[in-house]
N, C-alpha and C positions, 0 to 999 in steps of 0.2 A: 567646707568638706574637712572631717576628721583626718590625723595624721595616718592612722590605722587603715581607714578607706583608702586614703591616696596610695602607701605603701601597696594595700591589695589590688589597687586597679592597675599600679605601674605593672605588677608583677604580670597580671592577667594580660595586658597588652605585650609586654615582652612575649611571653609564652605563645600569645596568637601569631606575632611576628615569626617566631620560630618554627611553628605548625606551617603556617603559610608557605615559608621558605623551602620547609621538607617536600610540599606539595609540589611546590615549583620544580624540584631536584627530581623527584622519583615519580611524578605523574604518569610520565610513559615506559618506566621500567617495572619489570615484572619480579615482584620479590622473589620467587624460586630461583630464577635467574642470577638476581643481584646475590643471592645466599650462595648459590654454587662457586658463582665467580669468586666471591671473598675465600670460599675453601680453598681456591687453587693458588693463593697467594702463599709465597716462601715464609713461612713463621719466624724462620732465623733472621730474617731481615727484618721483619716488625718488632722482633724482640729486641733487636739492636737499635732500631728506632726508639724504642721506650728507654732504653737504658740511656740513649743518649741525650732524651729529652730531660731524663732525669737530673743528669749532669748538668744541664742547662738552668734547672732549679736551684740548683746548688750554688752555681757560680751565682745567679740571682741575690741569694740569701747574702753570700761573701760580699759582695758589693753591697747591700744593704746595711752589713754590719761595718763596713768602713765608713759610710756615710753617718751613721748613728755616732761612732767613735771619734768621728771628726767635731762632732759640737758636743763632745763631752760625756757620753755613755759607754764608758769602758765595760759596763758589765754586758754588752751587747755580744752575742754570740751567735756565730752561724749556724750550728745544727738546730737550735729552738727557732730562727730564722728561715731555716729550710723546710722545717714542718709546718711553722706557720703560712709561707709561701704555697704550700702544696694543699695545706687546707681551705687557702683562699680560693686557689683554683675550683677546687671541691664543690664549694659554696656556690663560687659563679655559675656552675652547671645550672643550679635551679634558680638562683636569684642574679642577674648579670648586673656587674659593679660591686655588688655587694661582697664579693671576697677582698676586695681591697680594703674596706672598712674592719671586716672580718679577722683578717691575717693581722692588722694593727694590734686589735683588740686581743689576740691570742699571745702574740709577743709581748706585748705591755704586762699580760698578766704572769707572763713565766719569768721575764728578763726586770720585771719592775721600771718600765721605762712609760713615761707618761703617753697617752695614745695620742694626744692632740701633736707632739713631736715626731711620731711613727708616720701620723698622716701626712705632715708636710715632707718628708723623705720620700715617701710613696709617689705623691703628686708631683715631684721634682724627678722622680723615676720616670713617670709615664710620659713627662716632657722630653726625658732623653730617649724615650722608645719614638715617641714622635719623630723627632730628630733623625733619628736610625732609620726609619721607615723611608723618610724622605732621601736618605743616602743609598738605600736599597733602589727606590726608584730611580735616581741618576746612574746608579750601576748597572741596575738591566738595561736602560736605556742605552747607554752606551756601550756595551756589551752586545745588544743585539738590536741596534736603532731600526734596521729596516724591518725586523719581524716585530717589535713591539709598540711602536711608534704611535701608528693608529689607534690601538685598542688603549694604550694610555690616553692618549690626547683625548678620547671619545669619551671615556669614563673617568679620568682625573682633570687632566689639565685644563680643556675647554669648560666645565663648570664650574671648577674654580676661579680660573680666569674672568668668566661671566661676570659673577659675583662681586668679584675685585673690582673689575671695570666699573659695573654700575655704582658702585660707590666711590671709587677713584674719582669718577669724571663728575661726580658732584661739586660744585664749586667751591663750598665750603670745606671740602675734604681735610686740609690742612689747620685749618681754624679749629674744627671740631676736635682734632687728633690732640693739639696742643692745649685746647680748652679741657678736655676731659684728663691729661696727666694733671693739669692743675688743680681741677675740684677735687681729683682723687687725693693728691696732697693736702689739699685744705680740709677736706671732709675729713680724713684720718688724723688729722692735728686736732679739731675740734672734738671729735669722739674720745680720743684719750683724755681731753682737756675736761671733759663732760663724765669722770668716770665715775661718779657717784648718782647720776641722773640719767643713766642710759636704758633705753629701751632693750626689749629682749631683740628686736631687730637690728639694732646698733650693736648689741653685744655679739650676735652672729655674724655682723661684718668686720666686726675688730678681731674677732676669733679666725674667722677666712684668711685677713691679711696676716696675719699671726702665722697662720699655718704656712702660708707661702714662703714667707720670710725664712721660718725654720727650716724650710727646704733648699731654700737658695744658700744659707748658711752653710749646711753640709756640703755644699758643693765648692764654695768660695774656700774654705777651711781644710779643704781634703788632706789626710795625714800622707795618704799613698796615692798620687793622683795618677802615676803610671800603672799601678795595680789595677785601679778603678777603670781606665781606660782600655786595658787588656781584659778586662772581665767583661765588659760591655760590649766587647766586639766578640769574645766566647761565646757570650749568652745567643748572639745572633747566629752565630756558625754553628752553633748544636742544633738551632733550628733548621739551619739550611742540611746538616748533617741527618736530622731525623726524616726531612723531607726527601735526601736523595734514596735512604733506607728505601723508603716506601715504593720509589720509583723501582727500584733495584726486584722488590718483592713479588712483582708482576713481569710475566713473559713480554708482555706487548709493550712496557715500559722500562724493561732491563738495560737496553742500549743507551736512556738519555744518561746525562751526566749534568756538570757544574751547571752548565748555563741553563738549563731547563729547571734544575732544582731551584735556583734563583728565582726564575719565572714565576715557579707554583709558591714560592716563599713570598711573593709580592700578592700574589693572587690572594691566598689563604689570609695576609695580614688586614687587606684591604676589607676582606670577608669577618674578621673579627671584630672590625667598628662598628657593625651593625649591631642595635642591640637588640639581641635574640639571647636566650638562655644557652652556654656554653658556647658560644662563638659558633652557632649554626651558620651563620651566614656564609664561612670560610666553603661550606661544600658547595653552596650555590656560586659563587665567585671562583673557585676551582675548577668546577666542571664547565662553566662559560668560558673561563681562559682557555682551558685546553681543548676545548672545541672550535673556538672562535681563532686561536692564534696557531695551534699545533695540528687542528685537523684532527682530532680523535674523535670516535665516534661516540656517540651518546653513552652506550652502554660502557665502554672502556672509560670515559672521561669520569662517570658517576662510580664506578667500581674502584677509580685511584682515589677521587675526592672524598669516597664514604669511609673507604680504609683510613686514608690520612685523618680524617676528622676523628673516626672510631676508636683508632689507638691510641689517640689524645685523651680521650673520655674516659676508655678502659683503665688507662694509666692515672688519670686524675680519680677515677673512684678507688682504685685500690690503693694508692699512695696517699690519697687524700683521708679515707677512714683509718689508715695506720696512723697518719699524722695528728687527728683529733683525738686518736685513744693515747698515744704516746704524750702529746701536751698535756693532757689531762693528768697522767702520770706525774710530768716533770711538774705542773704546778702545784699538787698535792704533797711533793717531795718538798721543794722549796718553802710551801708553807709550813712544812712540818718542821724544819731545819730551823726557820726566822721563829 
């Protein structure tokens, strides 16, 4: 199958997943009632959520800059990084995961940094985000154990545990792990030695390993570790702040506060993992979480989940369009200067 055909097929499959999830969410909802319900939301809280969300993207760009400077790219700047992050989220609305590569390419064009180095730092970012998601799961369970344990156990812990136990109970578990590590090092060493006679696949493997190592170096050599940690927690606090603002936007959720916001953040984060355009899965997971755990009606759960998602989408479209235009201006200006 040709690469272009594979790419087109992947986009179509992701789009179909998104359409199916939207069908699940809105199949029992009247669009007129949903529209009238959205109009009742307090626009001031919605705007506040968008501003806090934009600040979170700035923090992500600032953290990215620290990582790049730690591996020797002093020309990395926060503002182009901020624009690249926004453009990446905008592109993700159409093609899931494509935004990560796109933001690296855009940042590389403006700041003259090799794309491979940028991709390495983004991969490391995603690993850190995964760890933060795990921390949120632990925090939510600790703060609201009785309320959330059954839901989390059913949807996250049990499926993961079953998969791990099936492999762990396999008699050759430890030999396979040790063998895999040894083989990886041996293969990497052999491929490095065969520099001139590498095949395309071997070159891809070498490049992938190099990308991972570049990302790891950006963490090991951090120039400002305290600021990096502060910004990492700051990013997730802005996500929480935006979520709480949307809770305050509706009369039926206005009384909810920190604990519910933390739970909803967990629901929406789980939904973003689903391979669908723009993180559409977050509507479905948030809707179900509110109904199963907090006993919200289908109408109210859908209104909240819909507004939370569409607020982000509108922000990505507006800011992403601005970012793409401004990045083009910055690139042309840099080329003219050089």
